[in-house]
C-alpha positions as a LaTeX table, in Angstrom:
\begin{tabular}{lrrr}
\hline
Residue & $x$ (\AA) & $y$ (\AA) & $z$ (\AA) \\
\hline
Met1 & $-5.52$ & 22.14 & 30.33 \\
Glu2 & $-3.55$ & 22.98 & 27.23 \\
Lys3 & $-5.25$ & 22.83 & 23.87 \\
Leu4 & $-4.72$ & 19.52 & 22.11 \\
Lys5 & $-4.66$ & 19.05 & 18.34 \\
Phe6 & $-6.24$ & 16.09 & 16.59 \\
Arg7 & $-4.90$ & 15.08 & 13.18 \\
Asn8 & $-5.72$ & 12.17 & 10.93 \\
Ala9 & $-2.98$ & 9.61 & 11.35 \\
Glu10 & $-0.72$ & 8.98 & 8.40 \\
Arg11 & 1.42 & 5.93 & 7.73 \\
Ala12 & 4.46 & 7.90 & 8.93 \\
His13 & 2.83 & 8.04 & 12.41 \\
Leu14 & 2.44 & 4.27 & 12.70 \\
Asn15 & 5.80 & 3.73 & 14.43 \\
Lys16 & 4.82 & 6.19 & 17.18 \\
Ile17 & 1.29 & 4.75 & 17.44 \\
Val18 & 2.71 & 1.25 & 17.92 \\
Ala19 & 5.32 & 2.49 & 20.43 \\
Ile20 & 2.61 & 4.12 & 22.54 \\
Tyr21 & 0.47 & 0.98 & 22.32 \\
Asn22 & 3.40 & $-1.25$ & 23.29 \\
Ser23 & 4.12 & 0.93 & 26.32 \\
Thr24 & 0.77 & $-0.12$ & 27.81 \\
Ile25 & 1.24 & $-3.88$ & 27.56 \\
Ala26 & 3.38 & $-4.45$ & 30.66 \\
Ser27 & 0.79 & $-2.90$ & 32.98 \\
Arg28 & $-1.74$ & $-5.63$ & 32.12 \\
Met29 & $-4.43$ & $-2.95$ & 32.55 \\
Val30 & $-5.20$ & $-1.76$ & 29.04 \\
Thr31 & $-4.79$ & $-4.48$ & 26.43 \\
Ala32 & $-5.05$ & $-8.24$ & 26.17 \\
Asp33 & $-1.81$ & $-8.38$ & 24.20 \\
Val34 & 0.89 & $-9.87$ & 26.41 \\
Glu35 & 3.86 & $-9.23$ & 24.12 \\
Glu36 & 4.81 & $-6.18$ & 22.10 \\
Val37 & 3.35 & $-5.94$ & 18.61 \\
Ser38 & 5.24 & $-5.00$ & 15.48 \\
Val39 & 4.54 & $-2.13$ & 13.13 \\
Glu40 & 4.04 & $-4.71$ & 10.37 \\
Ser41 & 1.37 & $-6.53$ & 12.39 \\
Lys42 & $-0.61$ & $-3.28$ & 12.69 \\
Gln43 & $-0.63$ & $-2.41$ & 8.96 \\
Glu44 & $-4.01$ & $-4.02$ & 8.26 \\
Trp45 & $-5.53$ & $-2.42$ & 11.38 \\
Phe46 & $-4.20$ & 0.94 & 10.22 \\
Glu47 & $-5.76$ & 0.46 & 6.77 \\
Glu48 & $-9.17$ & $-0.33$ & 8.32 \\
His49 & $-9.37$ & 3.27 & 9.51 \\
Asn50 & $-10.38$ & 6.15 & 7.28 \\
Pro51 & $-11.09$ & 9.84 & 7.87 \\
Glu52 & $-14.70$ & 9.59 & 6.64 \\
Thr53 & $-16.14$ & 6.90 & 8.92 \\
Arg54 & $-13.49$ & 5.26 & 11.13 \\
Pro55 & $-10.93$ & 7.90 & 12.06 \\
Leu56 & $-7.59$ & 7.23 & 13.64 \\
Trp57 & $-6.27$ & 10.45 & 15.12 \\
Ile58 & $-2.91$ & 11.32 & 16.53 \\
Val59 & $-3.14$ & 13.71 & 19.46 \\
Gln60 & $-0.56$ & 16.49 & 19.69 \\
Asp61 & 0.25 & 18.92 & 22.46 \\
Ala62 & 0.75 & 22.67 & 21.94 \\
Glu63 & 4.34 & 22.06 & 20.77 \\
Gly64 & 3.21 & 19.53 & 18.16 \\
Gln65 & 4.54 & 16.49 & 20.03 \\
Ile66 & 2.47 & 13.33 & 19.64 \\
Ile67 & 1.19 & 12.51 & 23.13 \\
Gly68 & $-1.27$ & 9.79 & 22.15 \\
Trp69 & $-3.76$ & 8.49 & 19.68 \\
Val70 & $-7.45$ & 7.66 & 19.53 \\
Ser71 & $-9.44$ & 5.53 & 17.13 \\
Phe72 & $-12.98$ & 4.64 & 16.14 \\
Ser73 & $-13.06$ & 0.98 & 15.13 \\
Ser74 & $-15.94$ & $-1.01$ & 13.73 \\
Phe75 & $-17.72$ & $-2.83$ & 16.52 \\
His76 & $-18.82$ & $-5.59$ & 14.16 \\
Glu77 & $-18.53$ & $-6.12$ & 10.42 \\
Arg78 & $-22.27$ & $-6.66$ & 9.82 \\
Ala79 & $-24.02$ & $-3.64$ & 8.29 \\
Ala80 & $-26.65$ & $-3.20$ & 11.01 \\
Tyr81 & $-23.86$ & $-2.39$ & 13.49 \\
Ser82 & $-22.26$ & 0.33 & 11.35 \\
Gly83 & $-23.49$ & 3.12 & 13.66 \\
Thr84 & $-21.68$ & 1.61 & 16.64 \\
Val85 & $-17.94$ & 2.06 & 17.08 \\
Glu86 & $-15.42$ & 1.10 & 19.69 \\
Val87 & $-13.40$ & 4.06 & 20.91 \\
Ser88 & $-9.81$ & 3.40 & 22.00 \\
Ile89 & $-7.56$ & 5.96 & 23.66 \\
Tyr90 & $-3.84$ & 5.45 & 24.22 \\
Leu91 & $-1.49$ & 7.95 & 25.80 \\
Asp92 & 2.29 & 8.18 & 25.92 \\
Glu93 & 3.61 & 7.02 & 29.29 \\
Ser94 & 4.68 & 10.54 & 30.27 \\
Cys95 & 1.17 & 11.89 & 29.63 \\
Arg96 & $-0.98$ & 9.51 & 31.63 \\
Gly97 & $-2.90$ & 10.72 & 34.66 \\
Lys98 & $-2.74$ & 14.37 & 33.61 \\
Gly99 & $-6.32$ & 14.87 & 32.40 \\
Tyr100 & $-5.62$ & 14.41 & 28.71 \\
Gly101 & $-8.00$ & 11.45 & 28.56 \\
Lys102 & $-10.92$ & 13.73 & 29.46 \\
Thr103 & $-10.09$ & 16.17 & 26.66 \\
Ile104 & $-9.69$ & 13.34 & 24.16 \\
Leu105 & $-12.89$ & 11.51 & 25.13 \\
Glu106 & $-14.86$ & 14.76 & 25.07 \\
Tyr107 & $-13.56$ & 15.41 & 21.54 \\
Cys108 & $-14.69$ & 11.92 & 20.48 \\
Ile109 & $-18.18$ & 12.41 & 21.91 \\
Asp110 & $-18.53$ & 15.88 & 20.39 \\
Asn111 & $-17.46$ & 14.68 & 16.93 \\
Ala112 & $-18.94$ & 11.17 & 16.77 \\
Ala113 & $-22.11$ & 12.13 & 14.89 \\
Lys114 & $-20.01$ & 13.54 & 12.00 \\
Phe115 & $-18.90$ & 9.97 & 11.32 \\
Gly116 & $-22.36$ & 8.41 & 11.37 \\
Val117 & $-21.84$ & 7.14 & 14.90 \\
His118 & $-24.93$ & 6.54 & 17.06 \\
Asn119 & $-23.26$ & 4.55 & 19.82 \\
Leu120 & $-19.79$ & 4.65 & 21.31 \\
Val121 & $-18.59$ & 1.57 & 23.15 \\
Ala122 & $-15.47$ & 0.95 & 25.18 \\
Leu123 & $-14.12$ & $-2.44$ & 26.17 \\
Ile124 & $-12.29$ & $-2.00$ & 29.45 \\
Phe125 & $-10.84$ & $-4.51$ & 31.89 \\
Leu126 & $-12.81$ & $-4.55$ & 35.13 \\
His127 & $-9.59$ & $-3.95$ & 37.11 \\
Asn128 & $-8.77$ & $-0.80$ & 35.08 \\
Glu129 & $-10.45$ & 1.63 & 37.47 \\
Pro130 & $-8.92$ & 4.82 & 35.98 \\
Ser131 & $-10.37$ & 4.09 & 32.54 \\
Leu132 & $-13.74$ & 3.01 & 33.93 \\
Lys133 & $-13.89$ & 6.23 & 35.94 \\
Leu134 & $-13.00$ & 8.33 & 32.88 \\
Phe135 & $-15.72$ & 6.85 & 30.68 \\
Arg136 & $-18.36$ & 6.88 & 33.42 \\
His137 & $-17.56$ & 10.57 & 34.02 \\
Phe138 & $-18.90$ & 11.21 & 30.50 \\
Gly139 & $-22.08$ & 9.21 & 31.01 \\
Phe140 & $-21.00$ & 5.87 & 29.61 \\
Glu141 & $-23.14$ & 3.14 & 31.15 \\
Asp142 & $-22.51$ & $-0.51$ & 31.83 \\
Trp143 & $-23.80$ & $-2.42$ & 28.84 \\
Gly144 & $-22.34$ & $-5.75$ & 29.82 \\
Thr145 & $-19.66$ & $-7.78$ & 31.52 \\
Leu146 & $-17.74$ & $-10.67$ & 30.06 \\
Pro147 & $-16.57$ & $-12.53$ & 33.16 \\
Asn148 & $-13.02$ & $-13.90$ & 33.24 \\
Val149 & $-12.57$ & $-13.86$ & 29.46 \\
Ala150 & $-8.87$ & $-12.98$ & 29.54 \\
Ile151 & $-5.95$ & $-14.60$ & 31.32 \\
Leu152 & $-3.09$ & $-12.23$ & 32.04 \\
Asp153 & $-0.07$ & $-13.71$ & 33.78 \\
Gly154 & $-2.22$ & $-16.58$ & 35.05 \\
Ile155 & $-4.94$ & $-14.28$ & 36.45 \\
Glu156 & $-8.44$ & $-14.37$ & 34.99 \\
Arg157 & $-9.67$ & $-10.90$ & 34.08 \\
Ser158 & $-13.18$ & $-9.69$ & 33.26 \\
Leu159 & $-14.05$ & $-7.23$ & 30.52 \\
Lys160 & $-16.58$ & $-4.45$ & 30.99 \\
Ile161 & $-18.51$ & $-3.12$ & 28.01 \\
Leu162 & $-19.42$ & 0.54 & 28.51 \\
Gly163 & $-21.63$ & 2.36 & 26.06 \\
Lys164 & $-23.03$ & 5.79 & 25.32 \\
Lys165 & $-25.82$ & 6.75 & 22.92 \\
Ile166 & $-24.86$ & 9.74 & 20.77 \\
Gly167 & $-27.46$ & 12.30 & 19.76 \\
\hline
\end{tabular}
């Protein structure tokens, strides 16, 4: 596996971040959004991230091309939850299924404590077997299931909450 580079996302990267995100919507596997989002609609989300506690990284290949992004987002706004973050990984369409997810998730686990993170959680649709397999490979456990909480194209979908204690 080639060495990937992780860089703090800058506003100039937001177009690419949104394009990668939008490329996942049609599959109905990754996100509960059913229509593409705009760069403008993601401005506030972008601003909620910061390099000290809630990083948003672009992921680059050896040639410097952005192949994906990963973020730590606050799980809940109440202070007692500040050590728990949701990790989200999104890859460019051409880079899916090539093992990059493992490298990215390993990087997140290895670096989580630097950001005051004690727990990583992932919210994954129950029918998204590739993502469930990826996170379970790294020791994420089932912390809960929200049955049939989403309706995608008329089909009820359940959401799995996977978690991993850090440190």
